C-alpha positions as CSV (number, residue, x, y, z in Angstrom):
1,M,-22.5,64.8,91.7
2,A,-22.9,62.5,88.6
3,F,-23.3,58.8,89.1
4,Q,-20.6,56.6,87.4
5,L,-20.4,53.2,85.9
6,P,-18.3,50.9,88.2
7,E,-15.6,48.9,86.7
8,L,-16.1,45.1,86.6
9,P,-13.9,43.4,89.2
10,Y,-13.0,40.7,86.7
11,D,-12.7,40.2,82.9
12,F,-15.7,39.8,80.7
13,K,-14.7,36.1,80.1
14,A,-14.0,35.4,83.8
15,L,-17.5,33.9,84.5
16,E,-17.5,31.5,81.5
17,P,-18.9,29.0,80.7
18,H,-21.8,30.0,83.0
19,I,-22.1,33.6,81.7
20,D,-20.4,34.2,78.4
21,A,-18.0,37.1,77.7
22,R,-20.2,38.7,75.0
23,T,-23.2,38.9,77.3
24,M,-21.0,40.4,80.1
25,E,-19.6,43.0,77.8
26,I,-23.0,44.1,76.4
27,H,-24.6,43.9,79.8
28,H,-22.0,46.1,81.6
29,D,-20.8,48.4,78.9
30,K,-24.1,49.0,77.1
31,H,-27.1,48.3,79.4
32,H,-25.6,49.5,82.7
33,Q,-23.9,52.5,81.1
34,A,-27.3,53.5,79.6
35,Y,-28.9,53.3,83.1
36,V,-26.1,55.6,84.5
37,N,-26.4,58.1,81.6
38,N,-30.2,58.2,81.8
39,L,-30.1,58.5,85.6
40,N,-27.8,61.5,85.4
41,K,-30.1,63.2,83.0
42,A,-33.2,62.3,85.0
43,I,-31.9,63.8,88.2
44,E,-30.9,67.2,86.7
45,A,-34.2,68.8,87.5
46,T,-34.4,67.2,91.0
47,D,-32.7,67.5,94.4
48,A,-31.2,64.0,94.1
49,G,-27.8,65.1,92.8
50,D,-26.0,64.9,96.2
51,M,-27.5,61.5,97.3
52,D,-25.7,58.2,97.1
53,I,-27.6,55.5,95.2
54,E,-28.9,53.7,98.3
55,D,-30.4,56.8,99.8
56,L,-32.0,57.6,96.4
57,C,-33.6,54.2,96.3
58,R,-35.0,54.6,99.8
59,Q,-36.8,57.8,98.7
60,I,-37.5,56.8,95.1
61,G,-41.3,57.2,95.5
62,K,-41.0,61.0,95.4
63,Y,-39.1,61.1,92.1
64,P,-40.3,60.7,88.5
65,M,-40.4,57.2,86.9
66,G,-37.2,58.0,85.0
67,V,-35.3,58.3,88.2
68,R,-36.9,55.1,89.6
69,N,-36.2,53.0,86.5
70,N,-32.6,54.2,86.0
71,G,-31.7,54.6,89.6
72,G,-32.9,51.0,90.2
73,G,-31.0,49.9,87.2
74,H,-27.8,51.4,88.4
75,Y,-28.1,50.1,92.0
76,N,-29.2,46.6,91.0
77,H,-26.4,46.1,88.4
78,S,-23.7,47.5,90.7
79,L,-24.7,44.9,93.3
80,F,-25.0,42.2,90.6
81,W,-21.4,42.6,89.4
82,S,-20.1,42.5,93.0
83,I,-22.0,39.4,94.0
84,M,-20.3,37.3,91.3
85,Q,-16.7,36.0,91.0
86,P,-14.8,33.5,88.9
87,G,-15.3,30.0,90.3
88,G,-17.9,31.1,92.8
89,S,-17.8,30.1,96.5
90,E,-19.9,28.4,99.1
91,P,-22.0,30.0,101.9
92,G,-20.5,29.8,105.4
93,G,-20.4,31.2,108.9
94,V,-23.3,33.4,110.2
95,L,-24.9,33.7,106.8
96,L,-25.0,29.9,106.4
97,D,-26.6,29.6,109.8
98,A,-29.2,32.2,108.9
99,I,-30.0,30.4,105.6
100,N,-30.5,27.1,107.4
101,S,-32.6,28.8,110.1
102,A,-34.8,30.6,107.5
103,F,-35.2,27.9,104.9
104,G,-34.1,24.6,106.4
105,S,-31.1,24.1,104.1
106,V,-29.1,25.7,101.4
107,G,-30.8,23.4,98.9
108,S,-34.3,24.5,100.0
109,F,-33.2,28.2,99.8
110,K,-31.9,27.7,96.3
111,E,-35.2,26.1,95.2
112,K,-37.2,29.0,96.6
113,F,-34.9,31.6,95.1
114,A,-34.9,29.9,91.7
115,A,-38.7,29.8,91.8
116,A,-38.8,33.5,92.5
117,G,-36.5,34.2,89.5
118,A,-38.1,31.8,87.1
119,G,-41.6,32.8,88.1
120,R,-41.1,36.6,87.7
121,F,-43.2,37.4,84.6
122,G,-41.4,39.5,82.1
123,S,-38.4,41.4,83.4
124,G,-37.1,41.8,86.9
125,W,-34.9,40.5,89.7
126,A,-34.8,37.7,92.3
127,W,-33.5,38.7,95.8
128,L,-32.3,37.3,99.0
129,I,-32.8,40.1,101.6
130,R,-32.4,40.7,105.3
131,N,-35.9,42.0,106.0
132,E,-37.0,44.7,108.4
133,A,-37.2,42.1,111.2
134,G,-33.6,41.1,110.5
135,K,-34.5,37.7,109.0
136,L,-33.6,36.3,105.6
137,E,-36.4,36.3,103.0
138,V,-36.7,35.6,99.3
139,C,-38.6,37.9,97.0
140,S,-38.7,39.3,93.5
141,T,-39.3,42.7,92.0
142,P,-40.4,43.8,88.6
143,N,-38.4,45.8,86.1
144,Q,-35.5,47.6,87.9
145,D,-37.2,47.9,91.3
146,N,-35.4,46.6,94.4
147,P,-36.3,45.9,98.0
148,L,-34.5,49.1,99.2
149,M,-37.2,51.2,97.6
150,D,-39.9,52.8,99.6
151,I,-42.4,51.6,97.0
152,A,-41.3,47.9,97.2
153,E,-43.9,45.4,98.3
154,V,-41.3,43.5,100.3
155,K,-38.6,45.8,101.9
156,G,-35.2,44.9,103.2
157,M,-31.4,45.0,102.6
158,P,-30.4,43.0,99.5
159,V,-27.9,40.3,100.3
160,I,-27.8,38.8,96.8
161,G,-29.7,39.8,93.6
162,L,-30.1,38.0,90.3
163,D,-30.9,39.8,87.1
164,V,-33.6,37.8,85.2
165,W,-34.1,40.3,82.4
166,E,-33.5,38.6,79.0
167,H,-30.5,40.8,78.3
168,A,-28.7,39.0,81.2
169,Y,-28.8,35.5,79.6
170,Y,-30.4,35.4,76.2
171,L,-27.3,35.0,74.0
172,N,-26.3,31.8,75.8
173,Y,-29.6,30.5,77.2
174,Q,-32.3,32.0,74.9
175,N,-35.7,31.3,76.6
176,R,-34.2,28.8,79.2
177,R,-34.2,31.1,82.2
178,P,-34.2,28.2,84.7
179,D,-31.0,26.9,83.1
180,Y,-29.4,30.3,83.5
181,I,-30.4,30.5,87.2
182,K,-29.0,27.0,87.8
183,A,-25.7,27.9,86.2
184,W,-25.5,31.2,88.0
185,W,-25.0,29.5,91.4
186,N,-21.5,28.5,90.1
187,V,-20.3,32.1,90.1
188,V,-22.0,33.5,93.3
189,N,-19.6,35.3,95.6
190,W,-20.8,34.2,99.0
191,D,-18.1,36.1,100.8
192,E,-19.5,39.4,99.4
193,A,-23.0,38.2,100.3
194,A,-21.8,37.6,103.9
195,K,-20.5,41.1,104.1
196,R,-23.8,42.5,102.9
197,F,-25.7,40.4,105.4
198,A,-23.5,41.6,108.3
199,T,-23.8,45.3,107.3
């Protein structure tokens, strides 16, 4: 079973002005497609062909680095596209209660999350996860690792994830990663995040 590139649920230009159309096109059609292509090649000599991407991530430590890098790239980007929407939304319901309980307020959570993203040296991701104790936690991972992976320092189910690789923002923001993170809150799909939290 070959992995496939998911279609974007909106147009390339739909997240402007916060994320520009050219970045979205290159990011989805070139970068994510390359992760999918390279993952399918990397699993040819393994027993991973019948797994879904979440199960593969949970067992990633037993596979070669090519599977880890490209499998993570595929999972992370698939989540990333789904966690954004034109116009964004606001957190509510059980997820909002959990954020307030874990961090004190949405504002405090956003500060901690932004610090995780801006402070990640080089390439990687910032995450809001439901950890193994069932509580919300902010963390970051290098490269294309994610908290589902058995090799992750902090493990849990991703609720939202932010790509802080330069390819996600450089055309519009250059080296101003904090500006990109601040703008990104305007396109977060909190309804999707709530579904992920409840799963």
